[in-house]
C-alpha positions in Angstrom: 4.4 6.7 -1.5 1.7 7.5 1.9 0.8 3.9 3.9 -2.3 3.8 5.3 -4.9 6.6 5.1 -3.6 9.9 3.5 -3.8 12.5 6.1 -5.6 14.6 4.5 -8.5 12.1 4.2 -8.0 10.7 7.5 -10.7 13.1 9.8 -13.4 12.1 6.9 -13.1 8.5 6.4 -12.7 8.1 10.0 -15.3 10.1 10.7 -17.7 8.1 8.5 -16.1 4.6 9.6 -17.6 5.6 13.6 -20.8 7.3 12.7 -21.6 4.1 10.6 -20.3 1.7 13.7 -22.1 4.0 16.2 -26.0 2.7 13.7 -24.9 -0.6 14.2 -24.8 -0.3 17.9 -28.2 1.2 17.4 -29.6 -1.4 15.3 -28.2 -4.3 17.5 -29.6 -2.7 20.6 -33.2 -2.2 18.7 -32.9 -6.0 18.4 -32.0 -7.1 21.6 -35.1 -4.7 23.0 -37.8 -5.9 20.8 -36.8 -10.0 21.1 -36.9 -9.1 25.0 -40.2 -7.3 24.9 -41.6 -10.3 22.7 -40.1 -12.8 25.3 -42.0 -10.7 27.7 -45.6 -10.6 25.7 -45.2 -14.2 25.4 -44.6 -15.5 28.8 -46.9 -13.2 30.5 -49.6 -14.4 27.7 -49.8 -10.5 26.2 -49.9 -10.9 22.2 -50.6 -6.4 22.4 -47.2 -6.5 24.3 -45.5 -8.6 21.2 -47.6 -6.5 18.8 -46.2 -3.2 20.6 -42.6 -4.7 20.1 -43.4 -5.1 16.4 -43.7 -1.3 16.0 -39.9 -1.2 16.0 -39.4 -2.3 13.0 -40.0 1.2 11.7 -37.6 2.5 13.3 -34.9 0.0 12.4 -35.9 0.4 9.1 -34.6 4.3 9.4 -31.9 3.2 10.9 -30.1 1.1 8.1 -31.5 3.7 5.7 -29.5 6.0 7.4 -26.3 3.5 7.6 -26.6 2.9 3.3 -28.2 5.5 2.0 -29.2 8.7 3.8 -26.8 9.7 6.4 -28.3 13.3 7.3 -29.8 15.2 10.2 -33.6 14.9 8.9 -33.4 10.9 8.8 -32.1 11.3 12.5 -35.5 13.2 13.3 -37.6 10.6 11.6 -35.5 8.2 13.4 -35.9 9.9 17.1 -39.9 10.4 16.1 -40.4 6.7 15.0 -37.9 5.1 17.8 -40.0 7.8 20.7 -43.5 6.5 19.1 -42.4 2.7 19.6 -41.3 3.4 22.8 -44.2 4.7 23.8 -46.5 2.2 22.8 -44.3 -1.0 23.9 -43.8 0.8 27.3 -47.2 1.8 27.7 -48.6 -1.9 26.6 -45.6 -3.4 29.2 -47.0 -1.4 32.3 -50.0 -1.6 31.7 -50.5 -5.7 30.7 -47.8 -6.9 32.2 -47.9 -7.5 36.4 -44.4 -7.7 37.2 -43.6 -4.8 35.4 -44.7 -1.8 37.5 -41.4 0.5 36.4 -40.1 2.1 33.6 -36.4 1.0 34.9 -36.7 -2.7 32.5 -33.6 -3.6 30.8 -35.3 -3.4 26.5 -36.7 0.3 27.9 -33.2 1.2 28.6 -31.9 -0.2 25.5 -33.9 1.8 23.4 -32.7 4.9 25.1 -29.0 4.4 24.7 -30.3 3.5 21.0 -32.0 6.9 20.8 -29.0 8.6 22.5 -26.2 7.0 19.3 -29.0 9.3 16.5 -25.3 11.5 17.3 -23.8 9.9 14.5 -25.9 11.6 12.3 -24.2 14.8 12.9 -20.5 15.8 10.9 -19.2 18.2 14.0 -18.4 17.8 17.5 -21.1 20.2 18.5 -23.8 18.8 16.7 -22.9 14.6 18.1 -23.5 16.5 21.4 -26.8 17.9 20.4 -28.4 14.9 19.6 -26.6 12.4 22.0 -28.4 14.7 24.2 -31.0 15.5 22.3 -31.9 11.4 21.7 -31.8 10.5 25.5 -33.9 13.2 26.3 -36.6 12.8 24.2 -36.5 8.7 25.2 -36.3 10.1 28.9 -40.2 12.0 28.0 -41.1 9.5 26.4 -41.0 7.2 29.1 -42.3 9.5 31.8 -45.2 10.3 29.3 -46.0 6.5 29.2 -46.0 5.8 32.9 -48.3 8.2 33.6 -50.6 7.3 30.8 -50.2 3.5 32.7 -50.2 5.1 36.0 -47.0 3.6 36.8 -43.7 4.4 38.1 -40.7 5.9 36.2 -37.4 5.7 37.8 -33.9 6.4 36.3 -32.5 3.3 34.8 -29.0 3.7 35.5 -27.6 1.9 32.6 -29.3 4.4 30.4 -28.2 7.1 32.1 -24.1 6.0 32.2 -25.1 4.3 27.9 -26.4 8.2 27.2 -22.9 9.7 29.5 -20.7 7.2 27.4 -21.9 8.4 23.5 -21.4 11.9 25.1 -17.8 11.0 25.7 -17.0 9.5 22.3 -18.5 12.4 20.2 -16.4 14.9 22.3 -12.9 12.1 22.4 -12.7 10.5 19.4 -12.6 13.4 16.9 -9.4 14.3 18.4 -7.8 11.3 18.7 -8.4 11.2 15.1 -6.8 15.0 14.5 -3.7 13.5 16.5 -3.3 10.0 14.4 -4.3 12.1 10.8 -1.2 14.5 12.0 1.2 11.5 13.3 0.2 9.8 10.0 1.5 13.1 8.0 4.4 13.5 9.8 5.1 9.9 9.1 4.1 10.6 5.1 6.8 13.1 5.3 9.2 11.0 7.3 8.6 8.3 4.5 8.9 10.5 1.1 12.1 12.0 2.8 12.9 8.2 3.0 12.5 8.0 -0.4 14.2 10.7 -1.6 17.6 9.7 0.5 17.0 6.6 -1.4 17.1 8.0 -4.5 20.1 10.1 -4.0 21.5 6.6 -3.0 20.6 5.1 -6.2 22.1 7.8 -8.3 24.8 8.1 -6.8 25.7 4.1 -7.1 24.7 4.7 -10.7 27.0 7.8 -11.4 30.3 5.1 -10.0 28.5 2.4 -12.2 28.8 4.6 -15.8 32.0 6.2 -14.6 33.9 2.9 -14.3 31.7 1.3 -17.7 32.9 4.6 -19.8 36.0 6.2 -18.3 37.8 3.1 -17.0 36.6 0.8 -20.2 37.8 3.4 -22.1 41.0 3.9 -20.9 41.6 0.0 -21.4 40.7 0.2 -24.8 43.3 3.2 -25.8 45.9 1.1 -23.5 45.9 -2.3 -25.6 45.6 0.0 -28.8 49.4 0.4 -30.4 50.4 3.4 -31.2 49.1 5.6 -33.9 45.6 6.3 -35.6 42.2 5.4 -33.6 40.1 3.0 -35.7 36.9 5.4 -36.6 35.0 2.7 -34.3 37.3 3.3 -31.1 36.8 7.6 -31.9 33.5 7.5 -32.4 33.0 5.4 -28.9 35.5 7.6 -27.5 33.7 10.7 -28.7 30.1 9.7 -27.3 30.9 8.2 -24.0 33.0 11.3 -23.1 30.0 13.2 -24.1 28.3 12.1 -21.8 30.3 12.0 -19.1 30.9 16.1 -19.3 26.9 16.3 -19.6 26.0 17.9 -16.3 22.3 16.6 -16.8 23.7 13.0 -17.2 21.2 11.2 -14.6 18.1 13.2 -16.0 19.3 12.1 -19.3 19.4 8.5 -17.5 15.7 9.3 -16.5 14.7 9.9 -20.0 16.2 6.8 -21.4 14.0 4.5 -18.5 11.6 6.1 -19.8 11.7 5.5 -23.6 12.9 1.8 -22.9 10.1 1.5 -20.7 8.1 2.7 -23.8 10.2 0.5 -26.2 10.1 -2.2 -23.9 6.5 -3.0 -25.1 8.2 -4.5 -28.3 8.4 -8.3 -27.6 12.0 -7.7 -29.3 13.1 -5.1 -27.5 15.2 -6.6 -24.6 17.0 -8.9 -27.0 18.1 -5.9 -29.2 19.3 -4.4 -26.9 21.8 -7.3 -25.4 23.0 -8.1 -28.9 23.6 -4.1 -28.8 25.5 -4.2 -25.8 27.4 -7.2 -27.2 28.2 -5.7 -30.3 29.5 -2.7 -28.5 32.0 -5.1 -26.2 33.3 -6.6 -29.5 34.8 -3.1 -30.8 37.2 -3.6 -27.9 39.1 -6.6 -29.8 36.5 -9.4 -27.9 35.8 -12.3 -30.0 32.4 -13.1 -28.3 31.0 -16.4 -29.0 26.9 -16.3 -28.5 25.1 -19.5 -27.8 22.0 -20.4 -26.1 18.0 -19.2 -26.9 18.4 -15.5 -27.6 14.6 -15.6 -27.1 15.0 -15.8 -23.5 15.6 -12.1 -23.3 12.0 -11.0 -25.0 9.9 -11.3 -22.1 12.5 -9.5 -19.3 10.9 -5.6 -18.4 12.6 -2.8 -19.5 14.4 -2.5 -15.7 15.6 -6.3 -15.8 17.0 -5.2 -19.8 18.8 -2.5 -18.3 20.1 -3.5 -15.4 20.9 -7.3 -17.6 22.8 -5.8 -20.4 24.9 -3.1 -18.6 25.7 -5.9 -15.9 26.9 -8.5 -19.1 28.5 -5.3 -20.6 31.0 -5.0 -17.4 31.4 -8.3 -17.4 32.9 -8.1 -21.1 35.1 -5.1 -20.1 36.4 -6.9 -17.2 37.5 -10.0 -19.5 39.7 -7.5 -21.5 40.9 -5.5 -18.5 41.5 -8.6 -16.0 41.6 -12.0 -17.9 43.7 -10.7 -20.7 42.0 -12.8 -23.3 40.7 -11.9 -26.3 37.5 -14.7 -26.3 35.0 -15.1 -24.3 31.5 -17.1 -24.1 28.1 -15.4 -23.4 25.2 -18.0 -22.8 21.9 -17.4 -22.7 19.2 -19.8 -21.3 15.7 -19.2 -19.8 15.7 -20.6 -16.4 12.2 -20.9 -14.5 10.4 -17.2 -14.1 13.8 -15.6 -15.6 16.5 -15.9 -17.8 19.8 -16.5 -16.6 23.1 -15.1 -19.0 26.8 -16.8 -18.1 30.1 -15.1 -18.9 32.7 -17.7 -19.6 36.4 -17.0 -20.2 39.4 -18.8 -20.0 42.1 -16.3 -18.4 43.8 -15.5 -15.5 41.2 -16.0 -12.9 40.8 -14.6 -9.2 39.2 -15.5 -5.7 36.1 -14.1 -5.3 36.8 -13.8 -2.2 39.9 -12.2 -2.2 38.2 -9.1 -4.7 39.7 -5.8 -3.4 37.0 -3.2 -2.5 38.2 -1.0 -4.9 37.1 -2.9 -7.7 33.8 -1.0 -8.3 33.3 -2.4 -11.8 32.0 -6.1 -10.0 30.5 -4.5 -7.0 28.1 -1.8 -8.7 28.6 -2.5 -12.4 27.5 -5.7 -12.3 26.2 -7.3 -8.8 24.4 -4.3 -7.2 22.5 -3.4 -11.2 21.8 -7.2 -10.7 20.2 -7.5 -7.4 18.8 -4.0 -7.9 16.6 -5.7 -10.5 15.6 -8.6 -8.4 18.6 -10.9 -9.3 21.4 -12.4 -7.9 25.4 -13.4 -9.2 26.7 -16.6 -8.8 30.4 -16.3 -9.3 33.1 -19.5 -10.0 36.5 -18.6 -10.8 40.2 -20.1 -9.9 43.5 -18.3 -10.1 45.0 -19.8 -13.5 41.8 -21.5 -14.8 39.4 -19.1 -16.0 36.1 -17.4 -14.7 32.4 -17.9 -15.2 29.9 -15.4 -13.9 26.3 -16.5 -14.3 23.7 -13.2 -13.8 19.8 -14.4 -13.2 17.5 -11.7 -13.2 13.7 -12.4 -13.1 11.2 -11.7 -15.9 9.3 -9.3 -13.6 5.9 -7.2 -15.0 5.9 -6.1 -18.6 4.8 -2.5 -18.2 
């Protein structure tokens, strides 16, 4: 799973974002220049200047078209033509009719020049953007020279327009390189994330392997140890053969994945979780347990496939622990809904233990119970006192059904 923009799409997406942002700046500059020219015309009482400022609506419409529909070079050419024409008309009117306007070095004209330089956003490559920026800046300069000549006024370089053009050309050079560097960094980050996910998957397989060996091999040895000498019953023999075949299989983890996919499909049936839970109870009963079920078994129905698998595996291990450690043949299993999840409590009246003093090598409680439940977003609570039995509460959220 990649975070952020996929590396292979980053240059294109960021280039488009930059182009659109530059067009927004151009629109803002043209609107500001237009408002300033209108104010200048009103202040001087020259409504011809106001009308000339209104011509800028045409390049504004072209800019909006470039932003939302047609970001192509030929549209950029139309924009330069209309903006240049509007600039010529407005400059000629101002220099001719406004008494204090004696030179082209006025803020509204500088804003329009910068807006024309921002046509660079229409190009897709760095050389193309630089060329368009130079064309836009050069055209605005030629228009101002022509207007000043027509109005018999002075053309003067405006530092604001020159600095703006240089900044835009610099952006055209620098930003694509930064995007490329960011894309490479994103690709490296994605690769690191994928490696971390693979490590996590290996850890999950290892944890599941420990849990499965404990659930099968150690539980089977416990069953065999409790059986009186003599032939095994057909049920116990079938169980041992099935679990031994599972252990010696070299691709058991692939089978587990396939089983997860099948259970995810089967989980679409409302009674799947309950049926799987009852099957686990029946399997534990083969070990000689007298299991007393109570509560609301239907509370299991909304469980997702992952939660149902985790819960049934953990409950099965709890029941195996009753046989192996509690030395009891009777156990109570209580199933109840609990807010947005389900709670299963396994209660026995056996020898009990100190939960805080559980040995590190007690893998069943760590991996087959607690780790499974926590991986499904739930938690485990244990109440036990030596000589007074044990109660283990497993709480799992329903989660999203597949």
